C-alpha positions in Angstrom: 120.2 95.7 71.4 119.9 96.1 75.2 122.9 95.5 77.3 123.1 95.2 81.1 125.9 96.1 83.4 124.7 93.3 85.7 124.9 90.5 83.1 127.2 88.6 85.4 124.8 88.8 88.3 123.3 85.7 89.6 119.6 85.5 90.4 118.5 83.4 93.3 115.1 82.5 94.9 114.3 84.4 98.1 111.1 84.2 100.2 109.6 87.5 101.2 107.5 87.3 104.4 105.4 90.4 103.8 104.5 89.3 100.3 104.3 85.6 101.3 106.0 84.5 98.1 109.3 83.6 96.6 110.9 86.0 94.1 114.0 85.7 91.9 116.4 88.5 93.1 120.0 89.3 92.4 122.7 88.3 94.8 124.2 91.2 96.7 128.0 91.6 96.5 129.9 94.6 97.8 133.5 95.3 98.6 134.6 95.4 102.2 134.8 99.3 102.1 131.1 99.5 101.3 130.0 97.1 104.0 132.1 99.0 106.5 130.1 102.2 105.6 126.7 100.6 106.3 127.4 98.3 109.2 128.5 98.9 112.8 132.0 97.7 113.6 130.6 94.7 115.5 128.1 93.8 112.8 130.9 94.0 110.2 133.3 91.8 112.3 130.7 89.2 112.8 128.8 89.1 109.5 131.6 89.9 107.1 134.7 88.5 108.9 133.0 85.4 110.4 133.3 86.5 114.0 131.2 85.5 117.0 129.7 87.7 119.7 130.2 86.7 123.3 127.4 84.5 124.8 124.6 86.4 126.5 125.8 89.8 125.1 123.7 90.1 121.9 120.6 92.2 121.9 118.4 89.3 120.7 119.4 86.4 122.9 116.6 87.1 125.4 114.2 88.9 123.0 110.6 87.5 123.2 108.8 89.9 120.9 106.8 88.8 117.9 108.4 89.6 114.6 110.9 88.7 111.9 114.7 88.6 112.1 116.4 89.9 109.0 120.0 89.9 107.7 121.7 93.0 109.0 123.6 93.4 105.8 120.9 93.1 103.1 117.5 92.9 104.9 116.6 89.4 103.7 114.0 87.7 106.0 115.8 84.9 107.8 113.9 83.7 110.9 110.4 84.1 112.4 110.1 84.6 116.1 107.6 81.7 116.2 110.5 79.3 115.7 112.8 80.9 118.3 113.5 79.0 121.5 115.6 79.4 124.6 118.6 77.1 124.0 120.4 78.3 127.1 123.5 79.0 125.0 123.4 82.8 125.2 122.7 83.3 121.4 119.3 83.6 119.7 118.3 80.1 118.6 115.7 79.0 116.1 114.5 75.5 115.1 114.1 76.5 111.4 114.7 79.4 109.0 111.8 81.4 107.6 112.5 79.6 104.3 115.2 77.2 103.2 115.9 79.4 100.2 117.0 82.3 102.4 119.9 80.6 104.1 122.7 78.3 103.0 125.1 76.2 105.0 128.6 75.2 104.4 131.2 73.1 106.3 133.2 75.1 108.8 136.5 73.6 109.8 137.9 76.7 111.5 138.0 75.2 115.0 139.0 71.7 116.2 135.5 70.5 115.5 133.5 70.4 112.2 130.5 72.6 112.2 127.8 73.8 109.7 128.1 77.5 109.1 124.9 79.4 108.3 125.0 82.2 105.7 122.5 84.6 104.2 121.8 83.2 100.8 121.5 86.6 99.2 124.7 88.3 100.5 126.8 85.6 102.2 126.7 87.3 105.6 127.9 84.9 108.3 125.0 84.4 110.7 126.1 81.6 113.0 126.0 77.8 113.0 123.4 75.1 112.9 123.5 72.0 115.2 121.5 68.8 115.4 120.5 69.2 119.1 117.4 71.4 118.7 113.7 70.8 119.6 111.1 69.1 117.4 109.8 69.4 114.8 113.2 69.8 113.1 115.7 68.8 115.7 117.8 71.7 114.5 119.3 74.6 116.5 120.2 77.6 114.4 122.5 79.4 116.8 122.7 82.9 115.4 124.6 86.1 116.3 122.5 89.1 117.2 125.1 91.3 115.4 124.2 89.6 112.1 120.4 90.2 112.6 118.0 93.1 112.6 114.5 92.7 114.1 111.2 94.0 112.8 108.1 93.7 115.1 105.1 92.1 113.6 
């Protein structure tokens, strides 16, 4: 009889850009001490503690290169540069994720307004928020923190 130490792990569908397919993968869960070892202090503060970088300070807010934006924590493909647009807000903004499976949203009531928080579906990293004031074809503005992203040129 085969037993697995990951029997409590949850498998979720994640789209992989390079393979152009969805695969079932295990969610990634680590204690804070492990995240602190692999992330910069700023990336940890933003992605694991739900922080926000200051507007116009992130390394990707004015990036116009062709490529894929990935989760800084787990490497999941999140956004394609083809959906990036200049929102004028000072944060990298996209009108759609690379795949709906790769992100999740939840209601955020941490400020006086109600917002939709955007998280990496695989590791629950805080990425930013999504708003309904973006361009067509979706009308969405995924307003992300550079500190939660890594960029791979195409």
